[in-house]
N, CA and C atoms of all chains as a GROMACS GRO file, in nm:
protein
  609
    1MET      N    1   1.010   1.826   0.878
    1MET     CA    2   0.979   1.659   0.905
    1MET      C    3   0.840   1.639   0.779
    2PHE      N    4   0.781   1.706   0.708
    2PHE     CA    5   0.690   1.639   0.554
    2PHE      C    6   0.738   1.594   0.534
    3GLU      N    7   0.809   1.724   0.455
    3GLU     CA    8   0.906   1.641   0.347
    3GLU      C    9   0.978   1.552   0.361
    4CYS      N   10   1.007   1.530   0.482
    4CYS     CA   11   1.061   1.420   0.406
    4CYS      C   12   1.008   1.264   0.467
    5ALA      N   13   0.848   1.295   0.479
    5ALA     CA   14   0.782   1.186   0.486
    5ALA      C   15   0.755   1.217   0.379
    6ALA      N   16   0.765   1.326   0.303
    6ALA     CA   17   0.689   1.320   0.070
    6ALA      C   18   0.792   1.314   0.037
    7THR      N   19   0.901   1.345   0.064
    7THR     CA   20   1.032   1.275   0.000
    7THR      C   21   1.073   1.064  -0.028
    8ALA      N   22   1.044   1.067   0.118
    8ALA     CA   23   1.073   0.905   0.105
    8ALA      C   24   0.876   0.835   0.009
    9ILE      N   25   0.817   0.900  -0.001
    9ILE     CA   26   0.663   0.870  -0.023
    9ILE      C   27   0.733   0.850  -0.143
   10LEU      N   28   0.795   1.017  -0.249
   10LEU     CA   29   0.769   0.943  -0.407
   10LEU      C   30   0.828   0.877  -0.395
   11ILE      N   31   0.991   0.824  -0.345
   11ILE     CA   32   1.090   0.722  -0.369
   11ILE      C   33   1.023   0.546  -0.308
   12VAL      N   34   0.945   0.599  -0.224
   12VAL     CA   35   0.895   0.439  -0.286
   12VAL      C   36   0.774   0.417  -0.404
   13MET      N   37   0.702   0.602  -0.495
   13MET     CA   38   0.655   0.594  -0.580
   13MET      C   39   0.703   0.488  -0.679
   14VAL      N   40   0.815   0.604  -0.697
   14VAL     CA   41   0.945   0.591  -0.861
   14VAL      C   42   0.992   0.381  -0.810
   15LEU      N   43   1.029   0.345  -0.729
   15LEU     CA   44   1.042   0.215  -0.715
   15LEU      C   45   0.907   0.149  -0.668
   16THR      N   46   0.780   0.180  -0.714
   16THR     CA   47   0.659   0.002  -0.708
   16THR      C   48   0.676   0.073  -0.910
   17ILE      N   49   0.715   0.208  -0.961
   17ILE     CA   50   0.599   0.212  -1.093
   17ILE      C   51   0.748   0.104  -1.167
   18LEU      N   52   0.875   0.156  -1.144
   18LEU     CA   53   0.950   0.097  -1.167
   18LEU      C   54   0.917  -0.075  -1.232
   19ARG      N   55   0.931  -0.152  -1.068
   19ARG     CA   56   0.830  -0.234  -1.081
   19ARG      C   57   0.648  -0.318  -1.207
   20ALA      N   58   0.670  -0.170  -1.166
   20ALA     CA   59   0.556  -0.263  -1.300
   20ALA      C   60   0.549  -0.221  -1.360
   21LEU      N   61   0.698  -0.110  -1.356
   21LEU     CA   62   0.702  -0.122  -1.568
   21LEU      C   63   0.784  -0.314  -1.582
   22ALA      N   64   0.785  -0.319  -1.508
   22ALA     CA   65   0.932  -0.443  -1.564
   22ALA      C   66   0.869  -0.612  -1.506
   23GLY      N   67   0.733  -0.554  -1.406
   23GLY     CA   68   0.692  -0.707  -1.362
   23GLY      C   69   0.647  -0.812  -1.398
   24PRO      N   70   0.790  -0.939  -1.376
   24PRO     CA   71   0.793  -1.066  -1.561
   24PRO      C   72   0.622  -1.046  -1.610
   25THR      N   73   0.510  -1.045  -1.458
   25THR     CA   74   0.338  -1.127  -1.436
   25THR      C   75   0.291  -0.979  -1.484
   26LEU      N   76   0.134  -0.952  -1.548
   26LEU     CA   77   0.004  -0.944  -1.544
   26LEU      C   78   0.007  -0.969  -1.324
   27TYR      N   79   0.010  -1.031  -1.294
   27TYR     CA   80  -0.017  -0.981  -1.088
   27TYR      C   81   0.110  -0.881  -1.007
   28ASP      N   82   0.263  -0.921  -1.071
   28ASP     CA   83   0.342  -0.835  -1.098
   28ASP      C   84   0.311  -0.614  -1.066
   29ARG      N   85   0.247  -0.688  -1.203
   29ARG     CA   86   0.178  -0.522  -1.252
   29ARG      C   87   0.085  -0.443  -1.133
   30ILE      N   88  -0.029  -0.510  -1.116
   30ILE     CA   89  -0.176  -0.496  -1.111
   30ILE      C   90  -0.152  -0.486  -0.909
   31LEU      N   91   0.028  -0.596  -0.835
   31LEU     CA   92   0.048  -0.505  -0.746
   31LEU      C   93   0.094  -0.402  -0.754
   32ALA      N   94   0.138  -0.412  -0.780
   32ALA     CA   95   0.286  -0.259  -0.774
   32ALA      C   96   0.204  -0.186  -0.804
   33VAL      N   97   0.080  -0.232  -0.935
   33VAL     CA   98  -0.003  -0.078  -0.956
   33VAL      C   99  -0.159  -0.034  -0.758
   34ASN      N  100  -0.110  -0.141  -0.697
   34ASN     CA  101  -0.208  -0.180  -0.584
   34ASN      C  102  -0.105  -0.099  -0.454
   35THR      N  103  -0.059  -0.090  -0.469
   35THR     CA  104   0.051  -0.019  -0.415
   35THR      C  105   0.059   0.109  -0.370
   36PHE      N  106   0.060   0.147  -0.545
   36PHE     CA  107   0.156   0.248  -0.606
   36PHE      C  108   0.024   0.390  -0.579
   37GLY      N  109  -0.053   0.296  -0.575
   37GLY     CA  110  -0.224   0.369  -0.491
   37GLY      C  111  -0.254   0.410  -0.356
   38THR      N  112  -0.122   0.331  -0.288
   38THR     CA  113  -0.181   0.322  -0.136
   38THR      C  114  -0.108   0.430  -0.094
   39ALA      N  115   0.050   0.453  -0.202
   39ALA     CA  116   0.190   0.546  -0.125
   39ALA      C  117   0.091   0.708  -0.183
   40THR      N  118  -0.008   0.718  -0.330
   40THR     CA  119  -0.015   0.830  -0.342
   40THR      C  120  -0.134   0.899  -0.214
   41VAL      N  121  -0.246   0.742  -0.202
   41VAL     CA  122  -0.293   0.837  -0.103
   41VAL      C  123  -0.200   0.889   0.008
   42LEU      N  124  -0.091   0.834   0.079
   42LEU     CA  125  -0.035   0.867   0.144
   42LEU      C  126   0.023   1.007   0.105
   43PHE      N  127   0.087   1.058  -0.020
   43PHE     CA  128   0.116   1.146  -0.033
   43PHE      C  129   0.015   1.249   0.003
   44ILE      N  130  -0.065   1.290  -0.073
   44ILE     CA  131  -0.219   1.348  -0.030
   44ILE      C  132  -0.206   1.422   0.057
   45ALA      N  133  -0.240   1.290   0.166
   45ALA     CA  134  -0.261   1.382   0.288
   45ALA      C  135  -0.059   1.436   0.336
   46VAL      N  136   0.015   1.370   0.284
   46VAL     CA  137   0.123   1.467   0.335
   46VAL      C  138   0.080   1.626   0.318
   47LEU      N  139   0.101   1.555   0.101
   47LEU     CA  140   0.093   1.683   0.089
   47LEU      C  141  -0.010   1.779   0.120
   48GLY      N  142  -0.121   1.797   0.205
   48GLY     CA  143  -0.261   1.865   0.269
   48GLY      C  144  -0.144   1.971   0.431
   49PHE      N  145  -0.065   1.853   0.480
   49PHE     CA  146   0.015   1.953   0.632
   49PHE      C  147   0.097   2.033   0.601
   50LEU      N  148   0.202   1.980   0.472
   50LEU     CA  149   0.291   2.071   0.403
   50LEU      C  150   0.194   2.157   0.408
   51THR      N  151   0.124   2.146   0.267
   51THR     CA  152   0.119   2.345   0.186
   51THR      C  153  -0.024   2.375   0.353
   52GLY      N  154  -0.072   2.340   0.434
   52GLY     CA  155  -0.147   2.364   0.521
   52GLY      C  156  -0.254   2.382   0.476
   53HIS      N  157  -0.308   2.280   0.477
   53HIS     CA  158  -0.446   2.262   0.449
   53HIS      C  159  -0.483   2.098   0.419
   54PRO      N  160  -0.534   2.064   0.565
   54PRO     CA  161  -0.557   1.985   0.594
   54PRO      C  162  -0.638   1.892   0.524
   55ASP      N  163  -0.768   1.996   0.452
   55ASP     CA  164  -0.868   1.944   0.368
   55ASP      C  165  -0.869   1.850   0.275
   56PHE      N  166  -0.751   1.833   0.250
   56PHE     CA  167  -0.668   1.743   0.176
   56PHE      C  168  -0.707   1.520   0.220
   57MET      N  169  -0.795   1.534   0.298
   57MET     CA  170  -0.797   1.429   0.392
   57MET      C  171  -0.918   1.370   0.300
   58ASP      N  172  -1.031   1.506   0.276
   58ASP     CA  173  -1.076   1.425   0.193
   58ASP      C  174  -1.016   1.394   0.056
   59ILE      N  175  -0.970   1.438   0.012
   59ILE     CA  176  -0.914   1.342  -0.148
   59ILE      C  177  -0.847   1.283  -0.102
   60ALA      N  178  -0.819   1.248  -0.018
   60ALA     CA  179  -0.720   1.115   0.024
   60ALA      C  180  -0.796   1.001   0.041
   61LEU      N  181  -0.932   1.013   0.096
   61LEU     CA  182  -0.985   0.928   0.134
   61LEU      C  183  -1.060   0.862   0.006
   62VAL      N  184  -1.131   0.977  -0.083
   62VAL     CA  185  -1.211   0.958  -0.168
   62VAL      C  186  -1.082   0.821  -0.200
   63TYR      N  187  -0.901   0.876  -0.329
   63TYR     CA  188  -0.886   0.787  -0.336
   63TYR      C  189  -0.847   0.662  -0.296
   64ALA      N  190  -0.818   0.647  -0.158
   64ALA     CA  191  -0.812   0.515  -0.085
   64ALA      C  192  -0.930   0.409  -0.148
   65LEU      N  193  -1.092   0.458  -0.198
   65LEU     CA  194  -1.223   0.388  -0.222
   65LEU      C  195  -1.214   0.385  -0.322
   66ILE      N  196  -1.160   0.506  -0.443
   66ILE     CA  197  -1.175   0.423  -0.609
   66ILE      C  198  -1.076   0.357  -0.621
   67ASN      N  199  -0.888   0.333  -0.539
   67ASN     CA  200  -0.754   0.232  -0.537
   67ASN      C  201  -0.838   0.082  -0.537
   68PHE      N  202  -1.018   0.075  -0.408
   68PHE     CA  203  -0.981  -0.004  -0.355
   68PHE      C  204  -1.079  -0.116  -0.475
   69ILE      N  205  -1.174  -0.011  -0.543
   69ILE     CA  206  -1.311  -0.034  -0.621
   69ILE      C  207  -1.224  -0.081  -0.756
   70GLY      N  208  -1.080  -0.010  -0.777
   70GLY     CA  209  -0.962  -0.026  -0.946
   70GLY      C  210  -0.984  -0.148  -0.947
   71THR      N  211  -0.858  -0.186  -0.807
   71THR     CA  212  -0.870  -0.380  -0.825
   71THR      C  213  -0.945  -0.427  -0.831
   72ILE      N  214  -1.030  -0.412  -0.741
   72ILE     CA  215  -1.166  -0.593  -0.764
   72ILE      C  216  -1.143  -0.616  -0.940
   73ALA      N  217  -1.197  -0.451  -0.908
   73ALA     CA  218  -1.268  -0.464  -1.141
   73ALA      C  219  -1.141  -0.529  -1.203
   74LEU      N  220  -1.088  -0.526  -1.182
   74LEU     CA  221  -0.887  -0.559  -1.299
   74LEU      C  222  -0.924  -0.642  -1.233
   75MET      N  223  -0.941  -0.748  -1.114
   75MET     CA  224  -0.914  -0.898  -1.036
   75MET      C  225  -1.109  -0.989  -1.100
   76LYS      N  226  -1.160  -0.882  -1.148
   76LYS     CA  227  -1.229  -0.930  -1.212
   76LYS      C  228  -1.235  -1.033  -1.346
   77PHE      N  229  -1.246  -0.843  -1.422
   77PHE     CA  230  -1.196  -0.877  -1.538
   77PHE      C  231  -1.076  -0.989  -1.577
   78THR      N  232  -0.981  -0.983  -1.503
   78THR     CA  233  -0.887  -1.051  -1.560
   78THR      C  234  -0.929  -1.262  -1.551
   79LYS      N  235  -1.057  -1.215  -1.478
   79LYS     CA  236  -1.126  -1.387  -1.376
   79LYS      C  237  -1.256  -1.379  -1.546
   80TYR      N  238  -1.265  -1.349  -1.565
   80TYR     CA  239  -1.369  -1.366  -1.648
   80TYR      C  240  -1.386  -1.352  -1.736
   81LYS      N  241  -1.322  -1.261  -1.805
   81LYS     CA  242  -1.267  -1.099  -1.881
   81LYS      C  243  -1.335  -1.060  -1.943
   82ASP      N  244  -1.443  -0.994  -1.900
   82ASP     CA  245  -1.576  -0.969  -1.888
   82ASP      C  246  -1.650  -0.882  -1.757
   83LEU      N  247  -1.632  -0.725  -1.699
   83LEU     CA  248  -1.739  -0.731  -1.643
   83LEU      C  249  -1.841  -0.716  -1.602
   84GLY      N  250  -1.898  -0.749  -1.706
   84GLY     CA  251  -2.037  -0.748  -1.665
   84GLY      C  252  -2.155  -0.883  -1.630
   85VAL      N  253  -2.015  -1.036  -1.572
   85VAL     CA  254  -2.117  -1.116  -1.546
   85VAL      C  255  -2.145  -1.065  -1.402
   86ALA      N  256  -2.291  -1.198  -1.379
   86ALA     CA  257  -2.284  -1.204  -1.254
   86ALA      C  258  -2.187  -1.324  -1.168
   87HIS      N  259  -2.202  -1.307  -0.995
   87HIS     CA  260  -2.065  -1.351  -0.969
   87HIS      C  261  -2.172  -1.551  -0.984
   88GLU      N  262  -2.103  -1.623  -1.044
   88GLU     CA  263  -2.115  -1.736  -1.034
   88GLU      C  264  -2.135  -1.880  -0.896
   89GLU      N  265  -2.263  -1.916  -0.918
   89GLU     CA  266  -2.268  -1.928  -0.795
   89GLU      C  267  -2.223  -2.087  -0.750
   90GLU      N  268  -2.131  -2.122  -0.696
   90GLU     CA  269  -2.022  -2.269  -0.787
   90GLU      C  270  -2.154  -2.389  -0.678
   91ALA      N  271  -2.133  -2.496  -0.799
   91ALA     CA  272  -2.267  -2.579  -0.743
   91ALA      C  273  -2.160  -2.711  -0.669
   92ALA      N  274  -2.222  -2.748  -0.530
   92ALA     CA  275  -2.179  -2.812  -0.461
   92ALA      C  276  -2.111  -2.967  -0.541
   93MET      N  277   0.915   1.977   3.073
   93MET     CA  278   0.873   1.957   2.936
   93MET      C  279   0.702   1.938   2.869
   94ASN      N  280   0.640   2.063   2.819
   94ASN     CA  281   0.514   2.001   2.860
   94ASN      C  282   0.424   1.934   2.678
   95TRP      N  283   0.354   1.862   2.711
   95TRP     CA  284   0.237   1.836   2.663
   95TRP      C  285   0.312   1.840   2.453
   96GLU      N  286   0.328   2.008   2.387
   96GLU     CA  287   0.370   1.962   2.292
   96GLU      C  288   0.421   1.988   2.214
   97ILE      N  289   0.525   1.964   2.341
   97ILE     CA  290   0.657   1.927   2.293
   97ILE      C  291   0.686   1.750   2.229
   98ILE      N  292   0.617   1.680   2.375
   98ILE     CA  293   0.592   1.468   2.299
   98ILE      C  294   0.566   1.481   2.235
   99ARG      N  295   0.389   1.563   2.206
   99ARG     CA  296   0.319   1.605   2.065
   99ARG      C  297   0.407   1.572   2.027
  100GLU      N  298   0.489   1.687   2.006
  100GLU     CA  299   0.620   1.613   1.845
  100GLU      C  300   0.678   1.616   1.739
  101LEU      N  301   0.682   1.572   1.919
  101LEU     CA  302   0.830   1.455   1.909
  101LEU      C  303   0.804   1.312   1.867
  102SER      N  304   0.661   1.319   1.885
  102SER     CA  305   0.637   1.151   1.885
  102SER      C  306   0.578   1.178   1.718
  103SER      N  307   0.566   1.276   1.667
  103SER     CA  308   0.500   1.295   1.547
  103SER      C  309   0.599   1.273   1.476
  104TRP      N  310   0.685   1.304   1.496
  104TRP     CA  311   0.845   1.290   1.387
  104TRP      C  312   0.840   1.142   1.440
  105ALA      N  313   0.914   1.079   1.503
  105ALA     CA  314   0.921   0.946   1.558
  105ALA      C  315   0.836   0.884   1.434
  106CYS      N  316   0.718   0.902   1.406
  106CYS     CA  317   0.597   0.803   1.381
  106CYS      C  318   0.616   0.857   1.220
  107LEU      N  319   0.605   0.997   1.223
  107LEU     CA  320   0.604   1.020   1.027
  107LEU      C  321   0.809   0.947   0.964
  108ILE      N  322   0.893   0.901   1.011
  108ILE     CA  323   0.989   0.840   0.959
  108ILE      C  324   0.965   0.777   0.998
  109ALA      N  325   0.985   0.681   1.114
  109ALA     CA  326   0.938   0.546   1.104
  109ALA      C  327   0.900   0.511   0.994
  110GLY      N  328   0.748   0.543   0.970
  110GLY     CA  329   0.679   0.569   0.846
  110GLY      C  330   0.718   0.486   0.714
  111SER      N  331   0.806   0.632   0.766
  111SER     CA  332   0.907   0.648   0.589
  111SER      C  333   0.977   0.479   0.559
  112PHE      N  334   1.081   0.457   0.691
  112PHE     CA  335   1.182   0.401   0.659
  112PHE      C  336   1.094   0.253   0.576
  113PHE      N  337   0.992   0.237   0.637
  113PHE     CA  338   0.955   0.149   0.658
  113PHE      C  339   0.873   0.082   0.540
  114CYS      N  340   0.824   0.223   0.433
  114CYS     CA  341   0.757   0.257   0.308
  114CYS      C  342   0.841   0.200   0.227
  115ILE      N  343   1.006   0.238   0.279
  115ILE     CA  344   1.121   0.255   0.185
  115ILE      C  345   1.175   0.109   0.138
  116ALA      N  346   1.144   0.066   0.278
  116ALA     CA  347   1.137  -0.095   0.301
  116ALA      C  348   1.124  -0.136   0.212
  117GLY      N  349   0.927  -0.214   0.229
  117GLY     CA  350   0.850  -0.200   0.166
  117GLY      C  351   0.876  -0.234   0.021
  118ALA      N  352   0.924  -0.055  -0.052
  118ALA     CA  353   0.904  -0.114  -0.188
  118ALA      C  354   1.049  -0.097  -0.243
  119VAL      N  355   1.177  -0.143  -0.122
  119VAL     CA  356   1.252  -0.212  -0.200
  119VAL      C  357   1.248  -0.316  -0.213
  120GLY      N  358   1.184  -0.372  -0.133
  120GLY     CA  359   1.215  -0.560  -0.116
  120GLY      C  360   1.047  -0.591  -0.252
  121MET      N  361   1.032  -0.493  -0.262
  121MET     CA  362   0.957  -0.532  -0.391
  121MET      C  363   0.978  -0.468  -0.514
  122LEU      N  364   1.046  -0.439  -0.593
  122LEU     CA  365   1.122  -0.440  -0.684
  122LEU      C  366   1.271  -0.544  -0.655
  123ARG      N  367   1.368  -0.576  -0.476
  123ARG     CA  368   1.427  -0.723  -0.516
  123ARG      C  369   1.348  -0.828  -0.497
  124LEU      N  370   1.303  -0.898  -0.477
  124LEU     CA  371   1.256  -1.011  -0.496
  124LEU      C  372   1.183  -1.064  -0.519
  125PRO      N  373   1.217  -1.222  -0.513
  125PRO     CA  374   1.279  -1.310  -0.639
  125PRO      C  375   1.171  -1.320  -0.693
  126ASP      N  376   1.026  -1.361  -0.630
  126ASP     CA  377   0.922  -1.383  -0.702
  126ASP      C  378   0.793  -1.314  -0.684
  127PHE      N  379   0.686  -1.307  -0.706
  127PHE     CA  380   0.554  -1.250  -0.684
  127PHE      C  381   0.472  -1.296  -0.628
  128PHE      N  382   0.502  -1.396  -0.546
  128PHE     CA  383   0.420  -1.475  -0.378
  128PHE      C  384   0.516  -1.354  -0.267
  129THR      N  385   0.627  -1.357  -0.310
  129THR     CA  386   0.745  -1.289  -0.203
  129THR      C  387   0.727  -1.179  -0.174
  130ARG      N  388   0.681  -1.061  -0.353
  130ARG     CA  389   0.669  -0.993  -0.326
  130ARG      C  390   0.533  -0.926  -0.267
  131ILE      N  391   0.408  -0.971  -0.214
  131ILE     CA  392   0.317  -0.973  -0.172
  131ILE      C  393   0.341  -0.873  -0.020
  132HIS      N  394   0.424  -0.988   0.026
  132HIS     CA  395   0.500  -0.965   0.180
  132HIS      C  396   0.571  -0.875   0.196
  133ALA      N  397   0.630  -0.821   0.082
  133ALA     CA  398   0.726  -0.634   0.067
  133ALA      C  399   0.587  -0.579   0.063
  134ALA      N  400   0.457  -0.598  -0.095
  134ALA     CA  401   0.328  -0.486  -0.070
  134ALA      C  402   0.267  -0.518   0.108
  135SER      N  403   0.282  -0.559   0.137
  135SER     CA  404   0.154  -0.556   0.218
  135SER      C  405   0.216  -0.547   0.422
  136VAL      N  406   0.399  -0.434   0.389
  136VAL     CA  407   0.476  -0.391   0.484
  136VAL      C  408   0.424  -0.248   0.494
  137VAL      N  409   0.378  -0.186   0.279
  137VAL     CA  410   0.382  -0.033   0.288
  137VAL      C  411   0.222  -0.055   0.311
  138ASP      N  412   0.112  -0.172   0.364
  138ASP     CA  413   0.046  -0.149   0.328
  138ASP      C  414  -0.034  -0.100   0.435
  139SER      N  415   0.040  -0.152   0.559
  139SER     CA  416  -0.025  -0.198   0.684
  139SER      C  417   0.016  -0.130   0.833
  140LEU      N  418   0.147  -0.106   0.810
  140LEU     CA  419   0.289  -0.103   0.921
  140LEU      C  420   0.318   0.108   0.840
  141GLY      N  421   0.372   0.048   0.693
  141GLY     CA  422   0.381   0.249   0.646
  141GLY      C  423   0.263   0.310   0.672
  142ALA      N  424   0.123   0.322   0.585
  142ALA     CA  425   0.033   0.364   0.624
  142ALA      C  426   0.019   0.362   0.761
  143GLY      N  427   0.013   0.279   0.842
  143GLY     CA  428  -0.042   0.338   0.950
  143GLY      C  429   0.056   0.377   1.084
  144LEU      N  430   0.202   0.440   0.976
  144LEU     CA  431   0.315   0.534   1.144
  144LEU      C  432   0.284   0.646   1.129
  145ILE      N  433   0.301   0.692   0.945
  145ILE     CA  434   0.306   0.746   0.861
  145ILE      C  435   0.158   0.866   0.909
  146LEU      N  436   0.028   0.710   0.891
  146LEU     CA  437  -0.138   0.865   0.894
  146LEU      C  438  -0.116   0.857   1.090
  147PHE      N  439  -0.043   0.817   1.135
  147PHE     CA  440  -0.064   0.880   1.334
  147PHE      C  441   0.007   0.983   1.296
  148GLY      N  442   0.176   0.960   1.240
  148GLY     CA  443   0.180   1.104   1.253
  148GLY      C  444   0.088   1.188   1.226
  149LEU      N  445   0.026   1.206   1.147
  149LEU     CA  446  -0.037   1.325   1.084
  149LEU      C  447  -0.191   1.361   1.192
  150ALA      N  448  -0.250   1.248   1.297
  150ALA     CA  449  -0.295   1.272   1.396
  150ALA      C  450  -0.250   1.309   1.470
  151LEU      N  451  -0.137   1.313   1.476
  151LEU     CA  452  -0.139   1.383   1.646
  151LEU      C  453  -0.123   1.488   1.642
  152GLN      N  454  -0.057   1.494   1.431
  152GLN     CA  455  -0.017   1.688   1.447
  152GLN      C  456  -0.220   1.772   1.394
  153ALA      N  457  -0.311   1.673   1.388
  153ALA     CA  458  -0.355   1.754   1.362
  153ALA      C  459  -0.516   1.769   1.504
  154GLY      N  460  -0.503   1.715   1.609
  154GLY     CA  461  -0.547   1.777   1.659
  154GLY      C  462  -0.650   1.756   1.644
  155TRP      N  463  -0.815   1.762   1.822
  155TRP     CA  464  -0.826   1.727   1.814
  155TRP      C  465  -0.974   1.857   1.649
  156SER      N  466  -0.986   1.761   1.560
  156SER     CA  467  -1.051   1.838   1.443
  156SER      C  468  -1.135   1.748   1.378
  157THR      N  469  -1.208   1.811   1.303
  157THR     CA  470  -1.270   1.685   1.168
  157THR      C  471  -1.126   1.666   1.072
  158THR      N  472  -1.020   1.694   1.064
  158THR     CA  473  -0.908   1.668   1.000
  158THR      C  474  -0.873   1.528   1.072
  159LEU      N  475  -0.848   1.555   1.225
  159LEU     CA  476  -0.834   1.382   1.355
  159LEU      C  477  -0.907   1.218   1.244
  160LEU      N  478  -1.068   1.266   1.248
  160LEU     CA  479  -1.187   1.184   1.214
  160LEU      C  480  -1.157   1.104   1.107
  161LYS      N  481  -1.163   1.237   0.989
  161LYS     CA  482  -1.073   1.215   0.872
  161LYS      C  483  -0.957   1.100   0.808
  162ILE      N  484  -0.822   1.165   0.920
  162ILE     CA  485  -0.728   1.019   0.909
  162ILE      C  486  -0.764   0.889   0.979
  163VAL      N  487  -0.850   0.893   1.108
  163VAL     CA  488  -0.897   0.786   1.106
  163VAL      C  489  -1.012   0.686   0.980
  164LEU      N  490  -1.089   0.801   0.963
  164LEU     CA  491  -1.147   0.690   0.811
  164LEU      C  492  -1.090   0.575   0.743
  165THR      N  493  -0.983   0.725   0.751
  165THR     CA  494  -0.908   0.666   0.614
  165THR      C  495  -0.811   0.578   0.682
  166PHE      N  496  -0.755   0.562   0.803
  166PHE     CA  497  -0.673   0.411   0.802
  166PHE      C  498  -0.814   0.280   0.879
  167ALA      N  499  -0.922   0.326   0.901
  167ALA     CA  500  -0.999   0.245   0.932
  167ALA      C  501  -0.988   0.163   0.750
  168PHE      N  502  -1.007   0.197   0.704
  168PHE     CA  503  -1.067   0.226   0.511
  168PHE      C  504  -0.999   0.148   0.428
  169MET      N  505  -0.835   0.121   0.487
  169MET     CA  506  -0.711   0.075   0.493
  169MET      C  507  -0.688   0.002   0.535
  170LEU      N  508  -0.680  -0.037   0.625
  170LEU     CA  509  -0.581  -0.172   0.675
  170LEU      C  510  -0.785  -0.242   0.715
  171LEU      N  511  -0.892  -0.226   0.645
  171LEU     CA  512  -0.984  -0.334   0.552
  171LEU      C  513  -0.990  -0.373   0.440
  172THR      N  514  -0.919  -0.309   0.287
  172THR     CA  515  -0.974  -0.337   0.202
  172THR      C  516  -0.819  -0.360   0.111
  173GLY      N  517  -0.679  -0.331   0.196
  173GLY     CA  518  -0.529  -0.322   0.175
  173GLY      C  519  -0.536  -0.507   0.222
  174PRO      N  520  -0.518  -0.596   0.289
  174PRO     CA  521  -0.564  -0.671   0.269
  174PRO      C  522  -0.624  -0.750   0.146
  175THR      N  523  -0.719  -0.722   0.148
  175THR     CA  524  -0.852  -0.774   0.142
  175THR      C  525  -0.838  -0.780  -0.076
  176ALA      N  526  -0.730  -0.654  -0.106
  176ALA     CA  527  -0.710  -0.601  -0.203
  176ALA      C  528  -0.617  -0.732  -0.250
  177VAL      N  529  -0.534  -0.780  -0.158
  177VAL     CA  530  -0.360  -0.826  -0.202
  177VAL      C  531  -0.468  -0.958  -0.164
  178HIS      N  532  -0.598  -1.038  -0.114
  178HIS     CA  533  -0.608  -1.161  -0.073
  178HIS      C  534  -0.615  -1.203  -0.250
  179ALA      N  535  -0.733  -1.090  -0.305
  179ALA     CA  536  -0.818  -1.096  -0.430
  179ALA      C  537  -0.656  -1.127  -0.576
  180ILE      N  538  -0.583  -1.025  -0.524
  180ILE     CA  539  -0.482  -1.080  -0.610
  180ILE      C  540  -0.420  -1.217  -0.619
  181ALA      N  541  -0.374  -1.183  -0.541
  181ALA     CA  542  -0.345  -1.347  -0.463
  181ALA      C  543  -0.411  -1.466  -0.556
  182LYS      N  544  -0.558  -1.514  -0.480
  182LYS     CA  545  -0.573  -1.583  -0.603
  182LYS      C  546  -0.615  -1.579  -0.657
  183SER      N  547  -0.640  -1.476  -0.766
  183SER     CA  548  -0.651  -1.499  -0.881
  183SER      C  549  -0.544  -1.547  -0.978
  184ALA      N  550  -0.372  -1.524  -0.868
  184ALA     CA  551  -0.283  -1.601  -0.948
  184ALA      C  552  -0.307  -1.695  -0.912
  185ILE      N  553  -0.286  -1.756  -0.871
  185ILE     CA  554  -0.336  -1.924  -0.820
  185ILE      C  555  -0.444  -1.998  -0.953
  186TYR      N  556  -0.529  -1.945  -0.906
  186TYR     CA  557  -0.674  -1.965  -1.091
  186TYR      C  558  -0.650  -1.898  -1.176
  187ASP      N  559  -0.469  -1.822  -1.216
  187ASP     CA  560  -0.374  -1.906  -1.319
  187ASP      C  561  -0.270  -1.943  -1.355
  188GLY      N  562  -0.243  -2.057  -1.203
  188GLY     CA  563  -0.168  -2.115  -1.286
  188GLY      C  564  -0.012  -2.062  -1.238
  189TYR      N  565  -0.055  -2.022  -1.184
  189TYR     CA  566   0.072  -1.932  -1.098
  189TYR      C  567   0.115  -2.037  -1.004
  190LYS      N  568   0.304  -2.142  -0.906
  190LYS     CA  569   0.256  -2.152  -0.828
  190LYS      C  570   0.382  -2.072  -0.700
  191PRO      N  571   0.386  -2.081  -0.645
  191PRO     CA  572   0.475  -2.033  -0.537
  191PRO      C  573   0.553  -2.117  -0.536
  192LYS      N  574   0.755  -2.002  -0.564
  192LYS     CA  575   0.869  -2.087  -0.680
  192LYS      C  576   0.923  -2.102  -0.455
  193LEU      N  577   0.940  -2.277  -0.433
  193LEU     CA  578   0.911  -2.342  -0.263
  193LEU      C  579   1.074  -2.330  -0.294
  194ALA      N  580   1.191  -2.332  -0.282
  194ALA     CA  581   1.326  -2.420  -0.206
  194ALA      C  582   1.327  -2.595  -0.229
  195THR      N  583   1.304  -2.615  -0.335
  195THR     CA  584   1.344  -2.739  -0.303
  195THR      C  585   1.540  -2.827  -0.234
  196LYS      N  586   1.548  -2.925  -0.266
  196LYS     CA  587   1.571  -2.941  -0.225
  196LYS      C  588   1.790  -2.902  -0.316
  197ASP      N  589   1.659  -2.946  -0.439
  197ASP     CA  590   1.749  -2.939  -0.539
  197ASP      C  591   1.863  -2.785  -0.559
  198ASP      N  592   1.802  -2.677  -0.524
  198ASP     CA  593   1.803  -2.508  -0.516
  198ASP      C  594   1.869  -2.516  -0.400
  199ALA      N  595   1.849  -2.614  -0.293
  199ALA     CA  596   1.981  -2.533  -0.150
  199ALA      C  597   2.070  -2.634  -0.211
  200GLU      N  598   2.117  -2.709  -0.294
  200GLU     CA  599   2.311  -2.793  -0.360
  200GLU      C  600   2.248  -2.682  -0.419
  201GLU      N  601   2.179  -2.612  -0.506
  201GLU     CA  602   2.254  -2.584  -0.684
  201GLU      C  603   2.353  -2.454  -0.549
  202GLN      N  604   2.251  -2.319  -0.528
  202GLN     CA  605   2.344  -2.197  -0.404
  202GLN      C  606   2.483  -2.262  -0.314
  203LEU      N  607   2.478  -2.427  -0.266
  203LEU     CA  608   2.649  -2.455  -0.231
  203LEU      C  609   2.739  -2.465  -0.314
   0.00000   0.00000   0.00000
């Protein structure tokens, strides 16, 4: 049963990588990589149960954190073309 | 029929349903026509697919620290998934992409 879930998640990873390679716009690629990260978190979790080491959930949790921070950093970079700028206060 | 069997069966059902929704979302991501519709497919993987698979794993874990970690992972993904996708969509709008809406001309082309 864990094998079934792991296979399904591997299929999801292949499909999202295809979209990331083919995606016509930059945002398609970023969305696909974000979904790929979600699938990776699930795959690490299932792999932990599959091999009998449920402690892998620690790695999955950390991967979820890094995935979110990476996506937000990419968004900031595409908007400001610089990771160092402070957030601008919008003048009313 | 004791509780162990019920737990195993519901765990299997959750894992298989989660796998189905993950694959459905990924196929949608590959097949849907433009970026803003693909967001919809990606959110299926983020919420329903991940939720069902993690719930199935939580049923397997029993009362342990692993269960706590699974719940934490799920809560974090529930918070960050929509936030990240919202940020991507907002950046795309800011960059000038528009949703491809079906206009009257498109409907006539279909016929």
